[in-house]
N, C-alpha and C positions, 0 to 999 in steps of 0.2 A: 124811590123818587130819583129820576135821572139828574145827574149833575149838569150845571150850566156848561155848554159846549165851549165856552171861551176860556175855561181854566185848563192849563197844561196838566199832564198826567200827575206829576209830583205835587203840584199845587192842590189838586183834588185829594190826593192821599194825605197830605199834611192837614188839610181842613177836616177830613174824615177822622183822622186820629185826634185832632183837637176836640172834635165834637164828642168823642167817646172818652175823653179825659186823659189821654197820654201826654206826658211831659215832652218838652223839646228834646231832651236827651233820649227818652224812650222812642220817640218818633224817629230820631236820627238812627238809632240802633236798628229799628224795624226796616227802614229804607236803605240802610247802609250808606248813609251820607253824614256829613258833619252837622253838628248843631247849628252852626252859622248858616249852612245851606238851608236847613229847615226854616230858620228865621226869614231868610230871603224869600223862599217859596210862600211862607205864610203872609209876609208883607205884600207880595205881589198879588196873591189871591184875594186878600182882604181889600186891597185897592180896587180890584176888578169887581168884587161883589158889593162892597158897601161904601168905598171911599174913605173909610176910617178903620184904624187898626184895632177893632174891638170884636172879639169872637161872639159876644152876645148879639151883635148886629147880624152876624152871619147866621146864627141860629134862627133869628127872627125871619130873615129873608128865606131861609130854607123851609121853615115851618109854614110860611105863607105860599109855598110853591114857586119860589123864585121870582115873584113879582116885585 
């Protein structure tokens, strides 16, 4: 499924890692950024996708095809 085009590259990656269950620390290691930067990317992506900071909502949006 294609990602929404309005997410920046690292926002997409952080959400993808969240969906497969990586922790903030693990995601930071994978992307070679700080855990705080991961949190910033996650917060920004979640605001764009759902308006609320809950990954369950992101899963629901993605499962419904981004509608």
